[in-house]
C-alpha atoms as one frame of an Amber mdcrd trajectory, in Angstrom:
protein
   0.087   0.083  -0.330   1.077   3.186  -0.665   1.271   5.458   2.250  -0.976
   9.173   1.607  -0.202  11.947   2.919  -1.959  13.862   6.127  -3.770  16.875
   3.949  -4.771  13.454   1.542  -6.429  12.055   4.929  -7.856  14.892   5.941
  -9.361  15.454   1.965 -10.842  11.612   2.880 -12.840  13.136   5.982 -13.471
  16.195   4.470 -15.361  15.191   1.252 -17.505  12.868   3.597 -18.358  15.319
   5.462 -18.696  17.558   2.704 -21.203  14.932   0.860 -23.321  14.168   4.445
 -23.941  18.004   5.512 -23.213  19.485   1.975 -26.136  22.385   1.489 -28.004
  21.522   5.004 -28.377  23.802   7.485 -27.180  22.231  10.185 -26.227  23.823
  13.525 -23.270  25.629  13.410 -21.465  24.448  16.014 -21.943  21.034  15.062
 -20.410  21.095  11.683 -17.573  23.208  13.009 -16.728  20.283  15.349 -17.596
  17.237  13.166 -15.204  19.291  10.846 -12.258  20.230  13.845 -12.349  16.636
  13.598 -10.222  15.724  11.524  -7.348  12.568  11.341  -4.033  13.543  11.917
  -1.732  10.419  11.988   1.720  10.916  13.782   5.148  11.176  11.922   5.984
   7.587  13.664   1.916   5.838  13.660   1.911   3.056  15.500   0.264  -0.192
  13.781  -3.150   0.161  15.737  -2.983   4.066  14.702  -2.625   2.454  10.819
  -5.086  -0.249  10.979  -7.503   2.413  12.490  -6.957   4.619   9.760  -7.495
   1.694   7.455 -10.673   1.106   9.230 -12.102   5.003   9.125 -11.515   5.656
   5.387 -13.273   2.475   4.410 -16.041   3.471   6.697 -16.186   7.678   5.226
 -16.721   5.588   2.016 -18.834   3.269   2.450 -22.354   4.381   1.008 -24.729
   3.143   3.301 -22.712   4.475   6.369 -22.977   8.355   3.988 -26.443   8.023
   3.703 -27.456   6.828   7.432 -25.159  10.236   8.561 -26.879  12.316   5.857
 -30.432  11.186   7.195 -29.574  11.840  10.511 -28.306  15.074   9.442 -31.078
  16.310   7.315 -33.588  15.361  10.560 -31.727  17.815  12.600 -31.835  20.396
   9.499 -35.519  20.296   9.397 -35.783  20.107  13.016 -33.952  23.659  12.998
 -35.773  24.969  10.070 -39.117  24.656  12.158 -37.561  25.892  15.049 -37.432
  22.663  17.228 -33.964  22.252  17.315 -32.001  21.960  20.583 -28.703  23.198
  21.329 -25.767  21.006  20.515 -24.376  20.642  24.110 -28.051  19.790  25.335
 -28.170  17.365  22.982 -24.478  16.113  24.228 -25.414  16.437  28.210 -28.923
  14.442  27.753 -26.251  11.562  25.444 -24.281  11.475  28.345 -27.088  10.886
  30.603 -28.591   7.912  28.254 -24.635   6.140  28.496 -25.196   7.031  32.748
 -28.506   6.026  32.816 -28.878   2.762  30.499 -25.933   1.407  31.492 -26.136
   1.468  34.924 -29.987   0.445  34.383 -28.456  -2.568  32.720 -25.776  -2.974
  35.297 -28.637  -2.893  37.685 -30.461  -5.894  35.739 -33.235  -3.466  35.479
 -35.827  -4.410  32.963 -37.568  -2.357  30.251 -40.984  -1.923  31.179 -40.912
  -2.018  35.245 -41.157   0.558  37.284 -37.385   1.594  38.145 -36.842   1.436
  34.196 -39.636   4.003  34.239 -38.090   6.253  36.315 -34.886   6.759  34.160
 -37.284   7.081  31.119 -38.625  10.132  33.009 -35.475  12.053  33.844 -34.254
  10.948  30.155 -37.316  11.859  27.969 -36.888  15.764  30.187 -33.392  15.940
  29.083 -34.335  15.511  25.902 -36.507  18.370  26.125 -39.701  16.425  26.473
 -40.499  18.450  30.201 -42.468  16.999  33.239 -45.003  14.719  32.279 -43.495
  13.807  28.697 -42.356  10.479  29.373 -46.703   9.785  29.701 -47.260  11.245
  26.114 -46.709   8.282  23.833 -46.609  10.330  20.616 -43.635  12.483  22.238
 -42.197   8.618  23.400 -42.755   7.531  19.997 -41.291  10.601  18.719 -37.872
  10.113  20.895 -37.640   6.071  19.915 -37.104   7.087  16.341 -34.683   9.268
  16.866 -32.130   7.045  18.841 -33.413   4.359  16.330 -31.864   6.938  13.628
 -29.151   8.008  15.984 -28.073   4.193  17.673 -26.139   3.252  14.522 -22.529
   1.908  15.768 -20.952   2.762  12.626 -21.286   6.636  14.488 -19.785   5.230
  17.231 -16.833   3.336  15.563 -16.269   6.863  13.923 -15.235   8.892  16.744
 -13.907   5.616  18.445 -11.458   5.880  14.965 -10.663   8.847  15.015  -9.481
   9.093  18.726  -6.800   6.353  17.827  -5.980   7.755  15.270  -4.765  11.650
  16.911  -4.012   9.753  20.360  -6.972  11.134  22.073  -8.559   9.926  25.489
 -10.489   6.364  24.420 -14.303   6.353  23.069 -15.646   4.082  25.351 -18.795
   1.854  23.288 -22.206   3.214  24.475 -24.935   1.469  22.218 -26.078  -1.126
  24.834 -26.855   1.394  26.683 -28.991   3.091  23.913 -30.443   0.170  22.914
 -31.535  -0.269  26.505 -33.416   3.062  26.715 -35.262   2.777  23.276 -36.311
  -0.745  24.691 -37.653   0.892  28.044 -38.786   4.284  26.133 -41.394   1.005
  23.692 -42.305  -0.571  27.266
């Protein structure tokens, strides 16, 4: 395999971002964060970093992955146009809550649909802008399930995990099991 330059590596990811964000009116803070997170292999990368780069380059070229991320971006842009989009920082805090509370519920053996699960669901629904009592609203819960299903693609998480390896950032732990539990609990 012929080595490629740092500039070429960045361009591959920039092409991906151009396609998935393109002409959409996405939150400028989110767009800036995505565009700032480009792969930067060190001068003497480890084998793990090289392998992560190879996997990342395949991932961002995958048409199905591109379509999935484009769909997420379109949903966010539509919410933004309707004035319904929460700010990026609020979404990140809510996502951290899902990771923490969903994982905690899993570790504690709490079953979706149980009384204990409902307390977790109420907290998560409120964090995602549902307000008090929204956990009882089947339409709002269904909307969250749809949003979470769309966003809980393990490939999107893998994208960030690979960037972390390549760039020498702290590891990005997997939160997919917590998201799956939360989706199941919202459906119950």
